[in-house]
C-alpha positions as CSV (number, residue, x, y, z in Angstrom):
1,M,45.8,54.3,11.4
2,T,48.9,52.5,12.0
3,A,49.1,52.3,16.0
4,T,46.5,53.5,18.7
5,Q,46.7,54.8,21.7
6,S,49.0,54.0,24.8
7,L,47.9,51.8,26.8
8,Q,49.4,52.6,30.2
9,P,49.7,48.9,32.8
10,T,47.9,49.9,36.3
11,S,48.2,47.9,39.3
12,A,45.0,49.5,40.8
13,V,42.9,46.6,38.6
14,S,41.1,43.8,40.2
15,I,38.6,41.1,38.5
16,G,35.1,40.0,39.1
17,D,32.3,38.3,38.4
18,D,31.7,40.1,35.0
19,G,34.5,42.5,35.4
20,A,33.2,44.2,38.3
21,L,36.5,45.3,40.6
22,N,37.0,44.0,43.9
23,H,40.1,42.8,44.9
24,E,43.1,43.8,44.0
25,I,46.0,42.2,41.4
26,G,49.1,41.1,43.2
27,A,52.5,42.3,42.9
28,E,53.6,40.0,40.7
29,L,51.4,41.3,37.9
30,S,51.6,44.8,38.4
31,D,54.4,45.5,35.9
32,V,52.8,43.5,32.9
33,W,48.7,44.5,33.7
34,I,47.1,46.1,31.2
35,D,43.7,47.5,32.6
36,R,40.8,45.6,31.1
37,D,38.5,48.8,30.0
38,L,41.5,50.6,28.2
39,S,42.5,47.2,26.5
40,W,39.1,47.2,25.2
41,L,38.7,50.9,24.0
42,D,42.1,49.7,22.2
43,F,40.4,46.6,20.3
44,N,37.3,48.9,19.2
45,D,39.7,51.5,17.9
46,R,40.8,48.6,15.6
47,V,37.1,48.0,14.7
48,L,37.5,51.8,13.8
49,A,40.4,51.2,11.8
50,E,38.7,48.9,9.3
51,A,36.7,51.8,8.9
52,L,39.9,54.5,8.0
53,D,41.1,51.5,5.7
54,G,40.8,52.8,2.4
55,R,41.9,49.3,1.0
56,N,38.5,47.9,2.2
57,A,35.1,48.7,-0.1
58,L,33.1,50.9,1.1
59,L,30.2,49.8,2.7
60,E,32.3,47.9,4.2
61,R,34.1,50.5,5.9
62,A,30.3,52.2,7.0
63,K,29.3,48.9,8.7
64,F,32.3,49.1,10.4
65,L,31.5,52.8,11.8
66,A,28.5,51.2,13.1
67,I,30.1,48.5,14.6
68,F,32.4,50.9,16.2
69,T,29.6,52.7,17.9
70,S,27.3,49.8,18.4
71,N,30.6,48.2,20.7
72,L,30.5,51.5,22.4
73,D,26.9,51.5,23.0
74,E,27.7,48.0,25.3
75,F,30.5,49.3,26.5
76,F,28.7,52.2,28.7
77,M,25.8,49.8,29.1
78,K,28.0,47.0,30.9
79,R,31.1,48.5,31.9
80,V,30.9,52.5,32.4
81,A,27.7,51.4,34.5
82,V,29.7,49.1,36.5
83,L,32.4,51.8,37.1
84,R,29.8,54.2,37.8
85,E,27.8,52.3,41.1
86,S,30.3,53.3,43.6
87,L,33.0,55.7,42.2
88,T,36.3,54.9,44.2
89,P,39.5,57.7,43.0
90,D,40.8,55.1,41.0
91,R,37.4,54.6,39.5
92,E,37.0,58.5,38.9
93,K,40.6,58.3,37.0
94,L,39.9,55.5,35.4
95,L,36.5,57.1,34.1
96,Q,38.4,60.0,33.2
97,E,41.0,58.1,31.1
98,I,38.2,56.7,29.2
99,N,36.4,60.0,28.6
100,V,40.1,61.0,27.2
101,R,40.9,58.0,25.2
102,L,37.2,58.7,23.3
103,L,37.2,61.6,22.1
104,P,40.2,61.3,19.7
105,A,38.2,58.5,18.5
106,L,35.0,59.7,17.8
107,H,36.2,62.8,15.7
108,Q,38.2,60.1,13.5
109,Q,34.8,58.5,13.1
110,A,33.1,61.9,12.2
111,V,35.7,62.8,9.8
112,C,36.1,59.5,7.8
113,F,32.3,59.4,7.4
114,R,32.0,63.3,6.4
115,E,35.2,63.2,4.1
116,Q,35.8,59.9,3.2
117,I,32.6,57.7,3.4
118,V,29.9,60.2,1.8
119,P,32.0,61.7,-1.0
120,G,33.3,58.2,-2.0
121,L,29.4,57.0,-1.8
122,A,28.5,59.6,-4.4
123,V,31.1,58.7,-6.9
124,H,29.3,55.4,-7.5
125,G,25.8,57.3,-7.2
126,V,24.8,56.7,-3.6
127,F,23.8,59.8,-2.3
128,L,23.3,60.8,1.4
129,R,22.0,64.1,1.9
130,N,21.2,66.5,4.6
131,W,17.8,68.2,4.7
132,E,19.3,71.2,2.9
133,E,21.0,69.5,0.5
134,L,17.4,68.5,-1.1
135,T,15.8,69.9,-4.2
136,P,12.3,71.4,-3.8
137,A,10.6,68.3,-5.2
138,Q,13.0,66.4,-3.4
139,K,11.7,68.1,0.0
140,A,8.2,67.7,-0.9
141,E,8.2,63.8,-1.2
142,A,10.0,63.5,1.8
143,N,7.2,65.8,3.4
144,T,4.5,63.5,1.7
145,F,6.3,60.4,3.3
146,F,6.2,61.8,6.7
147,D,2.9,62.5,6.2
148,K,1.6,59.4,5.2
149,Q,4.5,57.2,6.6
150,V,5.8,58.6,10.0
151,S,3.8,61.2,11.4
152,P,1.3,58.2,12.7
153,A,4.4,56.8,14.4
154,L,5.3,59.7,16.5
155,T,3.5,60.8,19.7
156,P,4.5,64.8,20.3
157,L,5.0,65.7,23.9
158,I,5.0,68.8,26.1
159,I,7.7,68.3,28.8
160,H,5.9,70.1,32.2
161,S,8.0,71.0,35.1
162,G,5.0,70.1,37.5
163,E,4.4,66.8,35.4
164,A,6.3,63.4,35.1
165,F,8.9,63.9,33.0
166,P,8.7,61.8,29.5
167,F,10.2,58.3,29.7
168,L,13.2,58.3,27.3
169,S,14.0,54.5,26.2
170,N,17.6,52.9,26.1
171,L,19.5,53.9,22.5
172,S,16.9,56.2,21.6
173,T,17.3,59.7,19.5
174,S,14.9,62.2,20.4
175,L,14.5,65.8,19.2
176,V,14.2,68.1,22.2
177,F,13.5,71.6,21.7
178,P,11.8,75.0,22.8
179,L,8.4,76.2,21.6
180,D,7.0,79.4,22.1
181,D,2.9,79.4,22.3
182,E,0.6,81.9,20.9
183,T,1.0,83.7,24.4
184,G,4.7,84.0,24.3
185,Q,5.1,81.3,26.8
186,R,8.2,78.8,26.1
187,L,7.5,75.4,26.6
188,Y,9.6,72.4,25.5
189,A,9.0,69.9,23.7
190,R,10.2,66.5,22.8
191,V,9.8,63.9,19.9
192,K,11.1,60.6,19.7
193,V,12.5,58.7,16.5
194,P,10.7,55.6,16.1
195,A,13.2,52.9,16.2
196,D,10.9,50.9,14.2
197,L,11.4,52.8,10.8
198,K,14.3,53.5,8.6
199,H,16.4,56.1,9.3
200,W,18.0,56.4,5.8
201,V,14.9,57.2,3.8
202,P,15.0,56.9,0.2
203,L,14.1,59.3,-2.5
204,L,13.2,58.5,-5.8
205,V,12.7,62.6,-7.3
206,D,15.6,64.4,-9.5
207,L,17.9,61.7,-9.9
208,G,19.6,60.5,-12.8
209,P,19.8,56.7,-13.8
210,A,20.8,54.0,-11.3
211,N,21.5,56.5,-8.9
212,V,20.1,56.5,-5.4
213,L,20.0,59.0,-2.5
214,Y,18.8,58.7,1.3
215,V,18.2,61.4,3.5
216,R,18.1,60.9,7.6
217,L,14.5,60.3,9.1
218,H,14.9,62.5,12.3
219,E,15.9,65.7,9.0
220,I,12.3,64.9,7.6
221,I,10.6,65.0,11.3
222,G,12.6,68.1,12.4
223,A,11.3,69.7,8.9
224,N,7.7,68.5,9.8
225,L,7.4,69.6,13.5
226,G,5.3,72.6,12.6
227,K,2.4,69.7,12.1
228,L,2.7,68.4,14.9
229,Y,2.5,71.8,17.1
230,P,0.4,73.8,14.9
231,G,0.0,77.5,15.8
232,M,3.2,77.5,17.9
233,N,6.7,78.6,17.2
234,V,9.4,75.8,16.8
235,A,13.0,77.1,18.2
236,P,15.9,75.2,17.0
237,I,16.5,71.6,17.5
238,T,18.6,69.5,19.7
239,L,19.5,66.1,19.2
240,V,19.9,63.7,21.7
241,R,20.5,59.9,22.4
242,L,20.6,58.6,25.6
243,T,22.3,55.2,27.4
244,R,21.1,53.4,30.5
245,D,22.6,51.0,32.7
246,A,22.6,47.5,31.4
247,E,23.6,45.9,34.8
248,V,20.0,44.8,36.8
249,D,20.5,43.5,40.0
250,E,18.4,40.3,40.3
251,P,14.9,40.8,41.3
252,E,13.9,39.7,44.9
253,N,10.5,37.4,45.9
254,V,9.5,37.1,42.6
255,N,7.6,34.0,43.4
256,G,11.2,31.8,43.3
257,N,10.0,31.3,39.6
258,I,13.2,31.5,37.1
259,L,11.1,32.5,34.4
260,D,9.2,35.4,36.1
261,Q,12.7,36.4,37.3
262,V,14.0,36.9,34.4
263,R,10.7,38.6,33.0
264,E,11.1,41.0,35.4
265,Q,14.5,41.6,35.1
266,V,14.1,42.7,31.2
267,R,10.9,44.9,32.5
268,R,13.7,47.0,35.2
269,R,16.1,47.1,32.7
270,R,14.0,49.5,30.6
271,Y,14.2,52.0,33.8
272,E,17.8,51.6,35.1
273,P,19.8,54.6,35.5
274,V,21.1,56.2,32.7
275,V,24.7,56.5,32.2
276,R,25.6,58.4,29.0
277,L,23.8,61.6,27.3
278,E,25.3,62.0,23.6
279,F,24.4,65.6,21.8
280,A,24.3,66.6,18.1
281,G,26.6,69.3,17.4
282,N,25.0,73.1,18.5
283,S,23.1,71.7,20.6
284,D,20.7,74.1,22.8
285,P,22.9,74.5,26.5
286,A,19.8,75.0,28.2
287,I,18.7,71.5,27.1
288,R,21.8,70.2,27.9
289,E,21.4,71.4,31.2
290,M,18.1,70.1,32.0
291,L,18.4,67.1,30.8
292,R,22.0,66.2,32.6
293,D,20.2,67.9,35.9
294,H,16.8,65.4,35.3
295,F,18.9,62.0,35.0
296,Q,21.5,63.4,37.7
297,L,24.6,62.9,35.4
298,R,28.2,64.5,36.0
299,P,29.3,66.7,33.0
300,G,31.8,63.6,31.8
301,D,28.8,61.8,31.4
302,L,27.5,63.9,28.0
303,Y,29.3,63.9,24.5
304,E,28.5,66.5,21.9
305,A,29.0,64.0,18.5
306,P,31.1,65.6,16.2
307,G,29.2,63.9,13.1
308,E,26.3,61.8,13.1
309,L,24.8,61.1,16.6
310,D,23.8,57.5,15.7
311,Y,26.4,55.5,13.3
312,T,24.4,52.3,13.8
313,T,21.9,53.1,11.6
314,L,24.7,52.8,9.0
315,F,23.9,49.2,9.0
316,E,20.8,50.0,6.6
317,L,23.2,50.9,4.2
318,G,24.2,46.9,3.7
319,A,20.8,46.6,1.6
320,I,22.4,48.6,-1.1
321,H,23.8,46.3,-4.0
322,K,26.1,48.0,-6.3
323,T,29.5,46.5,-7.9
324,G,32.3,47.1,-5.7
325,L,30.7,48.7,-2.9
326,S,30.7,45.9,-0.5
327,D,32.8,42.5,-0.5
328,A,32.0,39.9,-2.8
329,P,29.3,37.5,-1.1
330,W,31.2,34.4,0.2
331,T,28.6,31.3,0.1
332,P,29.9,28.6,2.5
333,V,30.9,25.3,1.3
334,A,30.2,21.7,2.8
335,P,32.6,19.9,4.7
336,P,34.7,17.3,2.8
337,A,33.3,14.4,5.5
338,L,29.6,15.8,4.7
339,R,29.5,16.7,0.7
340,E,27.5,13.5,0.1
341,E,23.6,15.4,1.3
342,H,21.6,12.4,0.7
343,A,23.8,10.4,2.5
344,D,24.0,9.3,6.2
345,I,25.3,11.8,8.4
346,F,25.5,9.4,11.7
347,S,27.5,6.9,9.3
348,A,30.1,9.7,8.1
349,I,30.8,10.7,11.7
350,R,31.4,6.9,12.4
351,E,33.9,7.0,9.8
352,G,35.7,9.3,12.0
353,D,35.7,12.6,13.8
354,V,34.4,15.7,11.5
355,F,36.0,19.1,12.2
356,V,33.8,22.1,10.7
357,H,35.0,25.6,10.5
358,H,32.7,28.1,10.0
359,P,31.6,30.6,8.2
360,Y,34.0,29.2,5.3
361,E,32.2,25.8,5.9
362,S,28.3,25.2,6.2
363,F,26.8,25.5,9.2
364,D,23.1,24.4,7.8
365,G,25.2,21.3,5.5
366,S,26.9,20.5,9.7
367,V,25.7,21.9,12.6
368,E,21.9,21.9,12.1
369,R,21.9,19.3,9.6
370,F,23.2,17.3,12.5
371,I,20.2,18.1,14.5
372,K,17.6,18.1,11.7
373,E,18.5,14.6,10.9
374,A,18.0,13.8,14.5
375,A,14.8,14.7,14.7
376,N,13.8,12.9,11.6
377,D,15.6,9.8,12.3
378,P,13.4,6.9,13.4
379,Q,16.4,5.2,15.4
380,T,17.2,8.4,17.5
381,V,16.0,7.7,21.2
382,A,17.1,11.4,22.5
383,V,18.3,15.0,21.1
384,K,19.9,17.0,23.9
385,M,21.0,20.7,23.4
386,T,22.3,23.8,25.4
387,V,21.2,27.1,24.2
388,Y,22.9,30.4,25.0
389,R,21.9,32.9,22.1
390,V,19.5,30.9,18.8
391,G,18.2,33.8,17.4
392,D,14.7,34.6,15.7
393,D,15.2,32.4,12.4
394,T,16.3,29.4,14.6
395,P,15.6,26.1,12.6
396,F,16.7,24.3,16.0
397,V,13.8,24.9,17.5
398,K,11.7,23.6,15.1
399,S,13.8,20.3,14.9
400,L,13.5,20.0,18.6
401,V,9.7,20.4,18.2
402,H,9.6,17.7,15.9
403,A,11.5,15.3,17.9
404,A,9.3,16.0,20.8
405,E,6.5,15.6,19.2
406,A,7.4,12.2,17.6
407,G,8.0,11.1,20.9
408,K,11.9,11.5,20.9
409,Q,13.3,12.7,24.2
410,V,14.1,16.1,23.9
411,A,16.0,17.9,26.6
412,C,17.3,21.8,25.9
413,V,19.1,23.7,28.5
414,M,18.4,27.0,28.1
415,E,20.4,30.0,29.4
416,L,17.7,32.3,29.9
417,K,20.3,35.3,31.1
418,A,22.1,35.6,27.8
419,R,22.2,39.3,28.2
420,F,19.9,41.7,25.7
421,D,18.4,38.0,24.4
422,E,15.9,37.0,27.3
423,E,13.0,37.7,25.7
424,R,14.1,35.4,22.7
425,N,14.8,32.4,24.8
426,L,11.7,33.1,27.1
427,H,9.8,32.6,24.0
428,W,11.6,29.8,22.6
429,A,11.5,27.9,25.9
430,Q,7.7,28.3,26.3
431,A,7.3,27.0,22.3
432,L,9.7,23.9,23.5
433,R,7.8,23.1,26.3
434,A,4.6,23.4,25.1
435,A,5.8,20.4,22.7
436,G,6.8,18.2,25.3
437,A,10.4,18.8,25.7
438,H,12.3,19.0,28.7
439,I,13.3,22.8,29.7
440,V,15.9,23.0,32.5
441,F,17.3,26.5,33.1
442,G,20.9,25.4,34.1
443,V,22.9,25.3,37.4
444,K,21.6,28.4,39.8
445,G,24.5,30.7,40.2
446,L,26.1,29.4,36.9
447,K,25.5,30.8,33.2
448,T,25.5,27.9,30.8
449,H,27.8,29.0,28.3
450,G,29.3,25.9,26.8
451,K,28.0,24.8,23.3
452,T,27.3,21.3,23.2
453,A,24.7,18.8,21.5
454,L,23.9,15.2,22.0
455,V,22.3,12.6,20.3
456,V,21.7,9.1,21.1
457,R,20.6,6.5,18.5
458,K,19.6,2.6,19.0
459,E,21.8,0.8,16.7
460,A,22.7,-2.9,16.0
461,G,25.2,-2.9,18.9
462,G,23.2,-1.1,21.2
463,L,22.6,2.6,22.1
464,R,25.6,4.9,20.4
465,A,25.7,8.8,21.1
466,Y,26.9,11.0,18.9
467,A,28.0,14.8,19.8
468,H,28.6,18.5,18.6
469,I,30.9,20.5,20.7
470,G,31.6,23.9,19.3
471,T,33.1,27.5,20.1
472,G,29.8,29.2,19.2
473,N,26.5,29.5,19.2
474,Y,23.8,27.5,17.7
475,H,22.8,30.5,16.0
476,V,22.1,30.4,11.7
477,R,23.0,34.4,11.6
478,T,26.1,34.7,13.4
479,A,27.4,31.3,11.8
480,R,27.8,33.3,8.5
481,L,29.4,36.3,10.2
482,Y,31.6,34.7,13.2
483,A,34.7,32.5,12.2
484,D,34.5,29.4,14.9
485,C,34.7,25.9,14.8
486,G,33.1,22.5,16.0
487,L,33.5,18.4,16.3
488,L,31.2,16.3,15.2
489,T,32.1,12.8,17.1
490,C,31.0,9.2,18.3
491,D,34.3,8.6,20.2
492,P,32.6,6.9,22.9
493,T,35.4,8.9,25.2
494,I,33.9,12.2,24.2
495,T,30.3,11.4,24.1
496,S,30.5,9.2,27.6
497,D,31.2,12.5,29.3
498,V,28.9,14.6,27.1
499,V,26.3,12.3,28.5
500,T,27.7,13.0,32.0
501,L,27.1,16.4,31.7
502,F,24.0,16.4,30.7
503,H,23.0,14.5,33.7
504,F,24.6,17.2,35.3
505,L,22.9,19.9,33.9
506,T,19.2,18.3,34.4
507,G,19.7,16.4,37.2
508,H,21.0,18.9,39.3
509,S,23.8,16.4,40.5
510,N,27.1,17.0,41.9
511,G,29.6,18.3,39.5
512,P,30.3,16.2,36.7
513,A,32.9,13.8,36.8
514,C,34.3,13.7,33.3
515,H,37.6,12.1,32.5
516,S,38.1,14.0,28.5
517,L,36.1,17.3,28.5
518,L,37.7,20.4,30.2
519,V,34.2,21.6,32.3
520,A,34.0,24.9,34.4
521,P,34.0,25.6,36.8
522,S,35.0,22.2,38.0
523,T,38.2,21.5,35.9
524,M,39.1,23.4,33.2
525,R,41.0,26.2,35.2
526,L,43.0,23.3,36.9
527,R,43.5,21.4,33.6
528,F,44.7,24.6,31.8
529,L,47.3,25.4,34.5
530,E,48.7,21.8,34.4
531,L,49.3,22.0,30.6
532,V,51.1,25.4,30.9
533,K,52.9,24.0,33.8
534,R,53.7,20.8,31.6
535,E,55.2,23.1,29.0
536,T,57.1,25.2,31.6
537,E,58.5,22.1,32.6
538,L,59.9,21.1,29.0
539,R,61.4,25.3,29.3
540,E,62.8,25.9,25.5
541,R,61.1,22.7,24.2
542,G,57.7,24.3,25.4
543,R,55.3,25.3,23.1
544,I,51.9,27.2,23.7
545,I,49.7,29.1,21.1
546,A,46.5,30.1,22.8
547,K,43.4,31.5,20.7
548,M,40.7,33.2,22.4
549,N,38.4,36.1,22.3
550,Q,39.6,38.1,25.6
551,L,42.6,37.1,28.3
552,E,42.2,38.7,31.9
553,D,42.5,35.5,34.4
554,P,44.9,36.2,36.6
555,D,45.9,32.2,37.4
556,L,46.5,31.9,34.1
557,I,48.3,35.2,32.9
558,S,50.5,34.0,35.9
559,A,51.3,30.8,34.5
560,L,51.8,32.1,31.1
561,M,54.6,34.2,32.5
562,G,56.2,31.6,34.3
563,A,56.3,29.7,31.0
564,A,57.8,32.3,29.1
565,R,60.2,33.1,31.7
566,A,61.2,29.3,31.6
567,G,62.2,29.8,27.7
568,V,58.5,28.5,26.5
569,S,57.5,30.2,23.2
570,I,53.9,31.3,23.6
571,D,51.6,33.2,20.6
572,L,48.4,34.5,22.3
573,I,45.6,35.5,19.2
574,I,43.2,37.6,21.3
575,R,41.1,39.3,18.9
576,G,39.4,41.6,22.3
577,F,40.8,42.7,25.1
578,C,44.2,41.4,26.7
579,C,45.2,42.1,30.2
580,L,48.7,40.8,29.8
581,K,51.7,43.0,28.0
582,P,53.9,40.8,25.6
583,I,57.4,39.8,27.6
584,E,60.1,37.4,26.2
585,N,58.9,34.6,24.9
586,I,55.2,36.0,24.5
587,R,53.6,37.5,21.4
588,I,50.4,38.9,21.1
589,R,48.1,39.4,18.0
590,S,44.4,40.3,17.5
591,V,43.3,39.6,13.9
592,I,40.0,41.9,13.0
593,G,38.4,41.4,9.5
594,R,35.0,40.7,7.3
595,F,34.1,37.9,10.3
596,L,34.4,38.3,13.8
597,E,37.1,35.9,15.1
598,H,35.3,34.1,17.9
599,S,36.7,30.5,18.2
600,R,38.8,29.8,21.1
601,I,41.8,27.6,20.0
602,Y,44.4,26.1,22.8
603,Y,47.6,24.2,21.5
604,F,50.5,22.7,23.6
605,G,53.0,21.4,22.0
606,A,54.3,18.5,24.6
607,G,57.7,18.6,23.2
608,Q,56.4,17.3,20.0
609,A,57.1,18.2,16.4
610,S,54.8,21.1,15.4
611,G,51.5,20.6,15.1
612,E,52.0,17.0,16.5
613,G,50.7,18.3,20.3
614,E,47.5,18.7,21.8
615,F,44.5,20.8,20.8
616,Y,41.6,21.9,22.7
617,I,38.6,23.8,21.2
618,G,35.5,25.1,23.4
619,S,33.4,27.9,24.4
620,A,35.8,29.3,27.2
621,D,37.8,32.6,26.7
622,W,40.7,32.5,29.7
623,M,38.8,35.1,31.6
624,Y,37.7,34.7,35.6
625,R,34.1,34.7,34.8
626,N,34.5,32.1,32.2
627,L,36.6,29.9,34.5
628,S,35.2,30.4,37.9
629,K,31.5,31.8,37.3
630,R,29.8,29.4,34.1
631,I,29.5,26.0,32.9
632,E,31.8,26.2,29.6
633,V,32.9,23.1,27.4
634,V,36.5,22.6,26.3
635,T,37.3,19.3,24.2
636,P,40.8,17.5,23.0
637,I,40.8,17.4,19.6
638,T,42.9,13.7,18.8
639,A,42.0,12.4,15.6
640,S,44.8,13.5,12.8
641,G,42.6,15.3,10.3
642,P,41.0,17.6,12.9
643,K,44.5,18.4,14.5
644,Q,45.7,19.1,11.0
645,R,43.2,21.0,10.4
646,L,43.5,23.0,13.4
647,W,47.1,23.8,13.2
648,E,46.6,24.8,9.2
649,I,44.3,27.6,11.1
650,L,46.8,28.9,13.7
651,E,49.2,28.8,10.6
652,V,47.7,31.0,8.9
653,L,46.4,33.3,11.8
654,L,50.4,33.4,13.2
655,K,51.6,34.5,9.3
656,D,49.0,37.1,8.9
657,K,50.6,40.4,7.6
658,R,47.3,42.1,6.7
659,Q,44.7,41.6,9.4
660,A,47.0,41.3,12.1
661,W,47.5,44.0,14.4
662,I,50.9,43.0,17.0
663,L,51.1,44.4,20.7
664,G,54.5,45.8,21.6
665,G,56.1,46.1,25.0
666,D,55.3,49.7,25.0
667,C,51.1,48.4,25.1
668,R,50.5,50.1,21.7
669,Y,48.9,47.8,18.3
670,S,50.5,48.0,15.2
671,R,49.9,46.5,11.9
672,D,51.5,46.6,8.6
673,E,49.3,48.7,6.0
674,S,51.6,48.5,3.2
675,T,51.3,44.4,2.9
676,D,49.6,43.1,-0.3
677,D,48.9,40.3,2.0
678,L,45.8,38.3,1.6
679,G,44.9,38.1,5.4
680,T,43.6,35.6,7.3
681,H,40.0,35.4,5.9
682,R,40.7,35.6,2.5
683,T,43.3,33.0,2.7
684,L,41.0,30.5,4.8
685,M,38.1,31.3,2.1
686,E,40.5,30.1,-0.9
687,L,41.6,27.0,1.2
688,A,38.1,26.1,1.8
689,F,37.5,25.6,-2.1
690,K,40.5,22.9,-1.9
């Protein structure tokens, strides 16, 4: 794939809290505006291209097929659900275009798996087999597995016209099929594929040495349905998967308790309307129509899968360990300033600001160590953190609990409404509160998305504050997969602002009066606009490089256009959707590859030599919701060492010819597939060793 499909800009576009459409884009942007949802589909095409790229290892390609589907699931749950809420002619047209755009990509995904991944793995002794391809002995092994490990977890149901329709959970896969009883009466039945079981089942018999074979769980269930409905005739199976809306309105009158409100939202999400039905090939038209009618869907909400129904199950294949099928493992190195494991981390920070770049540099040897040592340090007075997504295997909660139990002041600003992580955050909030930590659930009406931690120590000269400000969550698993950066500092110009920020978050006072930090929604947009304006006034001497996940904020897009027309050189590195077409002096690229580019880095040249201007890093993309509806934190980077590191990162990204996709004026992304360039991620891995 050298280019994705064309994305046509539209003037009938508007922006809302989370992308909800609620006001028109001004005429000055209509010629350069790209629809957010179509641009997102184009981003997912770039993800799919990693699966289609024969230069990648086979299991890595399979992983990208799974990521493509996982991304698409979230797109339907969050975006398509919003568009369907109150259909207008513009929304109807957009939904139709989404449908048209998706079909070729789904076909490419199916062909890639069927014609490249499956036969390619077989060459290496990894066989993904259909039921009819199994030997009699293998079928017998699978049937025994069904009896012992699957049947007890199943709940066979009959769909009665006069009774309640069986509940189908979000993203679940079900076998639906007609049944004929001994009287000849036709019924319909449904068996859910258990989500908690592995969907690719390994078989051991009739295999050569070092070979492995997997068969799909739903095929094993389908071959054994007669055991669940004895004495009845099982007609051909229709495999179906459904997607529900994830946009839950805030519940009313739940005692005003935020914990109860979030619990209620999580509960209600299970029952939100269905927004998509997917069917495997050769589905029964009568079953399709029955389900479409029950869930009150339009024909366009139904998709017939040209291949696998759920490619997210391919994540399971990552457990296969065979040389050459996956990327070589990467072990993050210790940041140069923190290589002495037994040295005091606070002494290292006092020597100068410490810049860390994950996953090239160790997260547990820097950020995790920062909080752990603070918890164990007798000189520590207080530890404070913001938490958005923290994960199940978090060491941070253990450290905070230890600190609280040791009598230190511990405050945690927990965002309970981090979508799909609410239950996990509820669990950890209760654990921290039980240990005596102060748990605050942010500012009403605003999500707390900033990535900030504060440690206050009692030292010879009095109290000294240390801070970490980053671009990624305090999440040990994603820190190995996401490219993020952070700053560890005791610079009082920054730490005094972090102290003020936490006073605001826990004390619910008026907006924080920060002098160096950019904090949304109070000062961040205004300060970014001032910085763009300053570059605009420099005209041809102006220089802007902005790296982020998404670009959508109309005010900043308008300001960038004005700067470009004044002669400012602008490079935008946007991993995901970008609502701005490239115009003269604005170059736009997207880097996709082994690691997910998650860092937000902003550079303003200020008329100085390359790399000598102003750098900022933080949690915020240039989106309306980030700048207006969230607590976001961006910090200036002032020390020369971290500034040099950031410039190095930006240069690598801008020189990339392997992983970089370039957005053209025709709204098509393209990349050079013939280059032997290492690409951003391998280049930065090699630089990390130096």
